[in-house]
DOVEXDREN-977453 format. One record per residue: residue in one letter; x, z, y of N, C-alpha, C, CB in turn. Coordinates in steps of 0.05 Angstrom, whole numbers, padded with zeros to 5 digits, always signed. Last residue first. Glycine has a CB too. Example, Ala and Ser with C-alpha at 12.3 -4.5 7.8 and 13.67 -1.06 7.14 Angstrom:
2
S+00257+00142-00045+00273+00143-00021+00258+00157+00001+00282+00114-00012A+00264+00156-00114+00246+00156-00090+00264+00156-00066+00226+00181-00089
//
This chain:
193
G+00020-00188-00044+00015-00190-00073+00028-00213-00087-00013-00191-00078H+00025-00190+00012+00042-00172-00004+00041-00177-00034+00035-00144+00002I-00008-00233+00029+00017-00227+00043+00036-00209+00026+00011-00213+00069T-00030-00276-00024-00034-00253-00006-00007-00247+00006-00046-00229-00022E-00041-00312-00068-00038-00321-00040-00046-00298-00021-00056-00346-00034K+00000-00287-00122-00026-00292-00108-00020-00300-00080-00045-00266-00109T+00046-00270-00145+00031-00292-00159+00005-00299-00146+00026-00283-00188G+00073-00227-00128+00083-00253-00119+00069-00276-00133+00113-00255-00124L+00088-00175-00177+00073-00187-00155+00085-00214-00148+00071-00168-00131D+00120-00149-00212+00094-00157-00222+00077-00171-00201+00080-00134-00233K+00165-00137-00182+00169-00153-00206+00142-00164-00216+00182-00137-00228M+00149-00101-00142+00150-00130-00136+00154-00148-00160+00172-00135-00116I+00156-00051-00166+00129-00061-00161+00129-00092-00157+00117-00048-00136K+00211-00049-00164+00198-00049-00191+00169-00059-00188+00197-00020-00203A+00220-00047-00110+00231-00070-00125+00217-00072-00152+00262-00067-00128E+00198+00003-00097+00185-00021-00088+00194-00046-00103+00189-00025-00058Y+00238+00036-00119+00211+00037-00130+00196+00011-00122+00195+00062-00120D+00280+00025-00083+00283+00020-00112+00255+00018-00126+00299+00043-00125L+00257+00042-00035+00265+00014-00038+00268+00007-00068+00291+00008-00023L+00253+00097-00046+00228+00081-00042+00234+00051-00045+00217+00086-00014D+00307+00110-00048+00290+00114-00072+00264+00097-00070+00283+00144-00076Q+00321+00100+00005+00333+00085-00016+00317+00086-00042+00362+00095-00021W+00288+00138+00031+00285+00109+00037+00297+00092+00015+00298+00102+00064K+00307+00186+00012+00280+00178+00005+00276+00148+00010+00260+00194+00023K+00358+00183+00036+00356+00184+00007+00328+00175-00002+00362+00213-00004D+00344+00184+00090+00359+00161+00079+00357+00160+00049+00388+00161+00089V+00320+00235+00092+00304+00211+00098+00318+00186+00086+00300+00208+00129E+00364+00268+00082+00341+00268+00064+00324+00242+00067+00323+00292+00068E+00396+00256+00128+00406+00252+00100+00384+00250+00080+00425+00275+00093R+00360+00270+00171+00371+00242+00167+00381+00237+00139+00394+00237+00187N+00301+00303+00167+00329+00307+00163+00341+00280+00155+00335+00328+00141G+00254+00272+00213+00262+00285+00188+00292+00290+00188+00253+00268+00164Y+00250+00246+00262+00233+00270+00257+00240+00285+00231+00204+00262+00257K+00288+00204+00259+00287+00222+00282+00273+00249+00275+00274+00209+00306R+00275+00177+00213+00301+00189+00215+00302+00209+00238+00323+00167+00219A+00224+00159+00228+00227+00176+00204+00254+00190+00205+00225+00158+00178Y+00238+00127+00272+00223+00152+00276+00224+00170+00252+00194+00145+00283G+00266+00085+00245+00279+00102+00265+00265+00128+00270+00282+00086+00291L+00225+00063+00214+00248+00076+00201+00263+00094+00220+00267+00054+00189F+00192+00043+00256+00182+00063+00237+00205+00078+00223+00164+00050+00217M+00229+00006+00280+00217+00028+00295+00207+00050+00277+00193+00017+00312T+00241-00030+00240+00263-00013+00250+00252+00010+00266+00282-00030+00267Y+00189-00053+00233+00204-00040+00211+00225-00021+00221+00216-00061+00192H+00180-00076+00283+00163-00054+00273+00177-00038+00251+00135-00065+00263N+00218-00116+00285+00219-00095+00304+00203-00071+00295+00209-00104+00331A+00199-00148+00243+00226-00136+00241+00229-00113+00260+00248-00157+00246E+00151-00164+00264+00151-00147+00240+00178-00134+00237+00144-00164+00215S+00168-00197+00307+00153-00172+00312+00154-00153+00288+00123-00179+00318V+00191-00239+00277+00207-00223+00296+00194-00197+00302+00212-00239+00322M+00148-00261+00250+00170-00249+00235+00186-00231+00253+00187-00270+00222L+00118-00288+00288+00108-00262+00278+00130-00247+00263+00084-00266+00260R+00148-00336+00293+00144-00318+00316+00135-00290+00307+00123-00330+00335R+00143-00356+00241+00169-00350+00252+00167-00330+00275+00184-00376+00260Y+00088-00366+00237+00100-00344+00222+00128-00337+00231+00100-00352+00192F+00085-00410+00273+00069-00386+00277+00081-00362+00263+00040-00392+00268E+00117-00447+00245+00126-00436+00271+00111-00411+00279+00123-00457+00293A+00083-00456+00201+00110-00446+00197+00121-00434+00223+00129-00468+00187L+00040-00479+00226+00036-00453+00214+00064-00440+00209+00020-00455+00188E+00064-00528+00241+00052-00511+00261+00048-00482+00251+00024-00523+00270K+00080-00549+00191+00101-00540+00211+00089-00523+00233+00113-00565+00223D+00066-00543+00128+00050-00543+00153+00068-00531+00175+00024-00526+00150K+00101-00529+00089+00101-00557+00098+00086-00560+00124+00089-00575+00076L+00139-00469+00090+00113-00482+00092+00116-00511+00101+00095-00466+00111E+00192-00447+00092+00184-00464+00069+00157-00478+00072+00183-00447+00045E+00202-00415+00137+00223-00434+00127+00212-00454+00107+00245-00419+00115S+00158-00384+00144+00168-00399+00167+00188-00421+00159+00181-00381+00188L+00152-00360+00095+00132-00379+00104+00142-00396+00127+00106-00363+00113L+00198-00327+00096+00195-00348+00075+00174-00369+00084+00186-00336+00049R+00185-00295+00139+00209-00311+00140+00206-00334+00120+00234-00295+00135F+00140-00268+00119+00137-00286+00141+00161-00305+00144+00133-00270+00167R+00166-00238+00079+00147-00258+00071+00142-00278+00094+00120-00246+00062E+00196-00204+00111+00210-00221+00092+00191-00244+00083+00218-00204+00067C+00156-00178+00140+00176-00194+00154+00189-00213+00135+00197-00175+00167S+00131-00151+00098+00116-00171+00113+00135-00190+00128+00097-00158+00133R+00172-00116+00083+00163-00136+00064+00147-00158+00079+00145-00124+00042A+00174-00086+00131+00198-00101+00122+00189-00123+00102+00218-00081+00108E+00123-00063+00133+00131-00082+00154+00155-00098+00146+00138-00066+00180I+00126-00031+00088+00106-00052+00089+00113-00073+00110+00078-00039+00095L+00168+00003+00104+00172-00015+00081+00151-00038+00081+00170+00001+00055A+00146+00030+00148+00170+00014+00151+00174-00006+00129+00195+00033+00152A+00103+00056+00123+00098+00036+00143+00122+00018+00148+00090+00050+00170Y+00131+00091+00089+00113+00071+00078+00108+00049+00098+00085+00084+00070L+00157+00121+00129+00173+00105+00110+00155+00084+00097+00186+00123+00089L+00114+00146+00155+00131+00128+00170+00148+00110+00151+00150+00144+00188R+00095+00177+00113+00077+00156+00124+00094+00136+00141+00056+00169+00142H+00139+00211+00105+00130+00193+00084+00112+00171+00095+00114+00209+00063V+00141+00238+00155+00163+00221+00146+00154+00202+00124+00187+00239+00136L+00091+00265+00153+00097+00246+00174+00119+00227+00165+00105+00260+00200Q+00099+00298+00108+00077+00279+00108+00082+00257+00129+00050+00294+00114D+00143+00329+00125+00145+00311+00102+00124+00290+00102+00144+00328+00076T+00118+00355+00168+00141+00338+00173+00145+00318+00150+00167+00354+00178R+00080+00386+00142+00071+00365+00161+00094+00345+00166+00062+00378+00187S+00101+00393+00072+00099+00402+00101+00089+00379+00118+00127+00411+00111G+00058+00376+00017+00083+00380+00030+00079+00389+00059+00101+00356+00028G+00014+00323-00006+00019+00350+00004+00047+00352+00017+00017+00370-00018K+00031+00280-00060+00013+00289-00039+00022+00316-00030-00017+00289-00050P+00095+00247-00070+00074+00266-00078+00056+00273-00054+00086+00291-00091F+00106+00177-00063+00111+00204-00053+00088+00222-00063+00113+00204-00022F+00082+00132-00093+00110+00141-00096+00114+00170-00087+00128+00123-00079K+00034+00110-00087+00036+00129-00110+00064+00141-00110+00031+00115-00136L+00035+00071-00049+00026+00098-00041+00028+00118-00063-00002+00096-00031L+00047+00025-00078+00068+00037-00061+00061+00066-00055+00071+00021-00035Q-00002+00010-00101+00021+00019-00118+00042+00034-00102+00034-00005-00132I-00030-00003-00054-00041+00017-00073-00018+00028-00091-00063+00005-00090V+00002-00044-00033+00000-00018-00019-00010+00004-00037-00018-00021+00006Y-00007-00083-00074+00020-00074-00066+00019-00047-00053+00033-00095-00047E-00061-00092-00073-00049-00079-00097-00021-00069-00091-00048-00099-00120D-00107-00086-00030-00079-00094-00029-00065-00079-00051-00067-00087+00000K-00174-00110-00038-00154-00089-00042-00126-00101-00041-00158-00075-00070R-00200-00150+00016-00197-00144-00012-00175-00122-00015-00189-00169-00029D-00249-00171+00063-00225-00156+00057-00224-00152+00026-00224-00129+00072R-00277-00237+00066-00280-00208+00063-00252-00196+00056-00300-00201+00040G-00257-00286+00115-00269-00277+00090-00270-00247+00089-00252-00288+00067L-00273-00317+00175-00258-00295+00163-00272-00286+00137-00255-00271+00182T-00284-00387+00167-00292-00361+00177-00276-00340+00162-00323-00357+00174W-00255-00451+00190-00262-00431+00170-00273-00406+00183-00238-00423+00152G-00233-00489+00223-00260-00492+00214-00270-00472+00193-00264-00520+00204R-00184-00479+00243-00185-00496+00219-00213-00499+00208-00167-00484+00198E-00195-00444+00284-00185-00471+00291-00187-00490+00267-00156-00470+00300I-00207-00398+00255-00228-00412+00269-00220-00441+00275-00236-00397+00295I-00155-00384+00237-00177-00388+00218-00199-00405+00230-00188-00361+00208K-00130-00376+00286-00120-00398+00268-00142-00404+00247-00094-00389+00253D-00158-00332+00305-00160-00357+00319-00151-00381+00302-00144-00356+00345H-00139-00294+00269-00168-00301+00268-00172-00328+00283-00185-00279+00281V-00087-00291+00286-00092-00301+00259-00121-00310+00257-00086-00279+00237M-00095-00271+00338-00081-00296+00334-00087-00308+00307-00050-00291+00337K-00122-00223+00327-00136-00244+00341-00122-00271+00337-00137-00237+00371F-00080-00195+00301-00105-00201+00287-00119-00224+00300-00123-00176+00285H-00045-00192+00344-00037-00208+00321-00062-00215+00304-00017-00193+00303S-00074-00156+00375-00069-00183+00386-00060-00202+00364-00047-00183+00409M-00071-00112+00342-00097-00125+00347-00094-00153+00359-00115-00107+00365E-00016-00102+00347-00027-00110+00321-00055-00123+00324-00029-00085+00302E-00012-00088+00402+00002-00111+00391-00010-00121+00364+00032-00104+00387K-00045-00043+00406-00051-00066+00422-00038-00091+00410-00041-00062+00451V-00018-00009+00370-00046-00016+00365-00053-00041+00381-00064+00008+00374L+00032-00004+00396+00030-00019+00370+00002-00027+00364+00042-00002+00347A+00020+00029+00439+00029+00002+00444+00026-00015+00419+00058+00002+00454T+00008+00074+00408-00012+00063+00426-00005+00034+00433-00014+00080+00452M+00056+00085+00384+00034+00076+00367+00011+00064+00384+00023+00100+00351E+00086+00103+00428+00094+00079+00413+00071+00067+00397+00118+00085+00395Q+00058+00149+00442+00061+00127+00461+00068+00101+00447+00084+00134+00481V+00064+00178+00395+00037+00171+00404+00039+00148+00424+00022+00195+00417L+00119+00186+00395+00107+00170+00373+00079+00161+00382+00105+00187+00347E+00124+00219+00440+00138+00193+00439+00125+00175+00418+00168+00197+00434T+00092+00265+00423+00085+00248+00446+00098+00221+00446+00093+00263+00471Y+00069+00293+00373+00093+00277+00376+00088+00256+00398+00100+00263+00349E+00019+00315+00370+00040+00331+00384+00066+00316+00387+00045+00357+00369P-00014+00284+00338-00015+00281+00367+00006+00296+00383-00042+00290+00377F-00018+00264+00283+00006+00276+00294+00007+00274+00325+00031+00264+00282S-00068+00241+00270-00056+00261+00253-00033+00277+00265-00047+00248+00227V-00077+00203+00311-00097+00224+00305-00085+00247+00289-00121+00212+00289I-00031+00171+00307-00038+00184+00332-00057+00208+00327-00052+00164+00352L-00036+00153+00254-00013+00169+00262-00018+00183+00288+00012+00151+00264S-00084+00123+00259-00083+00146+00242-00059+00164+00248-00082+00137+00212I-00066+00081+00291-00086+00099+00301-00086+00125+00285-00114+00086+00300A-00030+00056+00255-00021+00067+00281-00040+00087+00293-00016+00044+00301T-00066+00042+00214-00044+00060+00209-00034+00073+00235-00021+00045+00194S-00099+00005+00241-00110+00031+00231-00089+00051+00225-00127+00026+00206T-00062-00036+00248-00074-00023+00271-00085+00004+00263-00097-00041+00283A-00054-00050+00196-00031-00040+00211-00041-00026+00236-00012-00063+00219K-00104-00069+00184-00095-00044+00170-00071-00033+00185-00088-00050+00141Q-00105-00115+00214-00124-00094+00220-00115-00067+00208-00152-00101+00209E-00065-00143+00189-00061-00136+00217-00081-00114+00225-00065-00160+00235C-00089-00151+00139-00064-00135+00141-00059-00126+00170-00040-00152+00131F-00130-00185+00154-00137-00157+00146-00112-00139+00145-00151-00156+00119A-00101-00231+00164-00117-00219+00185-00123-00190+00179-00143-00235+00189H-00079-00241+00113-00061-00234+00135-00077-00220+00158-00047-00258+00146D-00124-00256+00085-00110-00232+00077-00092-00222+00100-00093-00238+00052T-00137-00303+00114-00156-00281+00113-00141-00255+00105-00178-00287+00093L-00090-00333+00104-00097-00326+00132-00117-00303+00132-00108-00350+00146I-00093-00340+00049-00070-00324+00060-00077-00316+00089-00044-00341+00059E-00141-00371+00045-00139-00344+00033-00116-00327+00045-00135-00347+00002E-00128-00418+00071-00150-00402+00081-00148-00373+00070-00177-00414+00073I-00088-00439+00039-00080-00428+00065-00102-00411+00076-00074-00451+00085N-00076-00450-00020-00099-00437-00008-00092-00423+00018-00112-00418-00028K-00030-00474-00033-00054-00484-00047-00079-00472-00035-00052-00478-00076E+00009-00446-00006+00002-00473+00004-00023-00484-00009+00024-00492+00001V+00016-00401-00040+00004-00398-00013-00007-00425-00004+00023-00386+00007I+00045-00424-00081+00019-00412-00087+00003-00410-00061+00022-00383-00100N+00091-00438-00054+00076-00459-00067+00047-00449-00073+00089-00468-00093V+00111-00388-00040+00101-00405-00018+00084-00428-00030+00124-00417-00001W+00132-00370-00088+00107-00357-00077+00095-00375-00056+00113-00329-00066R+00181-00392-00095+00158-00407-00106+00131-00395-00098+00160-00407-00137P+00218-00354-00078+00208-00375-00059+00185-00391-00069+00231-00393-00052D+00206-00288-00094+00212-00314-00106+00201-00335-00087+00199-00317-00135T+00229-00238-00050+00206-00254-00060+00216-00280-00071+00185-00258-00038P+00283-00195-00071+00271-00215-00053+00247-00229-00067+00291-00236-00044L+00291-00130-00080+00283-00153-00096+00269-00173-00077+00263-00145-00119K+00306-00093-00043+00323-00095-00067+00316-00120-00084+00321-00070-00083L+00312-00095+00028+00296-00099+00004+00313-00105-00020+00275-00122+00009G+00341-00092+00075+00347-00073+00054+00330-00076+00029+00344-00046+00065L+00339-00125+00119+00315-00109+00113+00320-00089+00091+00292-00127+00105M+00389-00150+00120+00381-00134+00143+00358-00115+00135+00372-00152+00166
//
């Protein structure tokens, strides 16, 4: 369903289970970054009224997810750690060239967002199926559904605002590129890394 070309090695969950505090902190910051992405799209492309409406709703949802993750951290007696670089996103953002038309810039940002949500969804599915902590596994199962909806929303808007044939080609090329990135990731207790 997600179209990812290289699935996450299920052994990644074993790495996560050794440091649940770390994955929750990383996840909390991923939710904050998703909120920032939605706000950035509103600020950068205010003339796309339907997109602005959708991103406004997404900001609320992503911040509610941040609160849910932060509450899990607090429930376990921990405090939110510091943000760290997301090597996955850093590598991903190198794919499309800078510049281009406003439409190209919008489509590229929507495709990046779709892919990040797709990978998050895939990772949440793994956590929901493989974590020994059943309460946390159920938590990730519920979030997985939201991430799938976000992925299809971003991809749908990219196809709506760009040339469908070009967008589909870019999406496939981005998926191929992402698979190469993923070969070197999956060794840390981070959502994408």
